[in-house]
N, C-alpha and C positions, 0 to 999 in steps of 0.2 A: 282575243278578239279578232282573230285572222277568222276565224269559220263562221263569225257572226255578217261579215258585210255582204251576201247576199241576201241578208233581211232590211237593208236601207236602199233609199235610192241615191245610187252614186254620182254624186256631181263630177260629169262628165262632157269632155270635147267630143264633137263629132269623130273626126281624125281616129281618136281612142277606141271611141265606140266600134266605130266601123273595122279595125283592126282587132279586135276580143276573137279569141282562139275559141272557135267552137266544138264542143264534144258532142259528137251524134249519137245521143242518149236519146230516151223517150223519156220527158221532153228534154229538148237539148240543153247543152249548160253551157255556160260563156266563162271564159278562163281570162283573169288579167294579172301578168305574173305569178301564175298557179293558183289564185284566189276565185272563189267563184263568185260570179256577178248576177245578179238577176232582175234588179232594177236600176234605173238610171233617170238623171235629172237633166237634161239641156236647155239652154237659153239662145235664142236664134231669131230669124226673121223666116216668114213665111214666103217661100219663094213657089210653090206649088201647090194648087187646091181642087181636089174632085170629093164632089159630094154624089155620094150615093143615095139610093133608099135605107138600106141597113146600116152604111158607113160612110166615115169622112177619111179620105184617105187626106195626106198635106204632107209637105217636105220641109224641113226646118235646116236653113244655112246658118251655122257659126263662124264661118270666116275660115272652118279649118276644114269642113266636108260639108256635106246633105246627108239629114237621115231622113228616111221616111218613117211617117207616122200614121197608126190607125187610130180613128176613135170610133168605137162601135156605138151604133144608134138606136140596134136593137138589142137590149142588156141580158137577152137570154144568156147570152156567150159569157158574158161577164160572172154573172149571178151565179151559174153552174160554176164556176169555180173558186166561189165563196162558200165556205164551212157553212153559211145559215141557210144556203140552197135558195131557192127561189121565194119571194114574198107575194102576198095577196095583191099588191100596189107595189110599182114600179117608180120609185122616185128618181132610183140613178136614170131612168131613161130620160127623165126629164131636164137632169141635169145636164146629160151628155147634149142633148139638142141645146141648152142655153150653151156649153161648154163651144159646140160649134159654131155659132152664131157668133163667137169671137175671135174663128180661125180666119183671117183675112191677109190677103196678099200683102206683105211689106208689113205685118203685123211684129212686134218684137213681142217672142211669147217667152214663158218657161213652161216646159212641158214635163210630163215624172209619168213613167209609166213601166211597164213591164218588157225587158228584152226578149224578142221573141225574132222568127225566121219565118220568112216566105218567100219561096221559089228559091232556097239555098241565101239569100241575103238578110244581112241583120236591120229588122226593124224594131219601132217601139209602138207596143199596143198601150195609147194614150192612156191612163189614171186619172188625170187632173191638169187643166191648163189654164194659167195667168196671164192677162196682157199686162207687158211690163210697161208701167209709166215714163219709166226712169231710163234714158238711153245708158247710162252707166251701169245698171246691172248685168250687161254684158260683158261689158271688161272685169265686173266685179266678180261676176260666173268665172271666167278667164283665169283669174287671178287665184279662186279658190279650188279649182282643179289642178293647178298647178302645183301648189301648196299641199294639196292633199295628196298628189301621187307621189310628191317627194316625201312626205311624211308620214304616210300610210299604206296608200292603194299599192306602190311599186316596193314597197321595202321586201325584204325576200320573206317565206313565212315564217314564223317563230317555230325552232326546234320543241317535236310533241304536239304541234296542231298542224292538220294534214289539209287545211287550206280549204274547207267543204263545210 
C-alpha cells in the first residue's frame, strides 16, 4: 500500500505539507517519510484572496501554517493534464467559477488538489473546494491527520516496496 499513497488526497496539516521534501525532478515529486505524496486535502480559514482573469489565488490557514492555493479559471491548463484531453464544451470552467465564488475571506473551506510548486514554494493547485458549515470539521480534520500520520503516513516504508 506504500506505493499507492501518491494516488490519493492525503489529509494533511499545513505545517506538514509545507515541510515536505521536494525532489527536483520533472515534474517535481514531494516526499513524506520516504513516500511520494502528490495530492493533499486541507481544512482551514481563507485569510487572503486575489482574483485574476485566469485564476484565483488564495491562502488557507489551518492554525499550523498558511498554504497558498491556486484555482485555475481557464481550464485549458487542467484539461491538458487529463487523459481525455480537451472537451468540446468546458463544464469544468463553469464549476471552477462557482467554486471561486465560494472562496471568501474568513470562510472555513475543505480544499483538495495537486501539490505543486511556484517560484520554489509549495502550493496546492485546487481540484475542488467545499465550504464547511460545521466548525467542528476543522478539529475533526486535525484529529484525522494525527491518526493517519501515526498509523499510515509516517510509518517506515515496508521492505520490498520502494515508496514511490
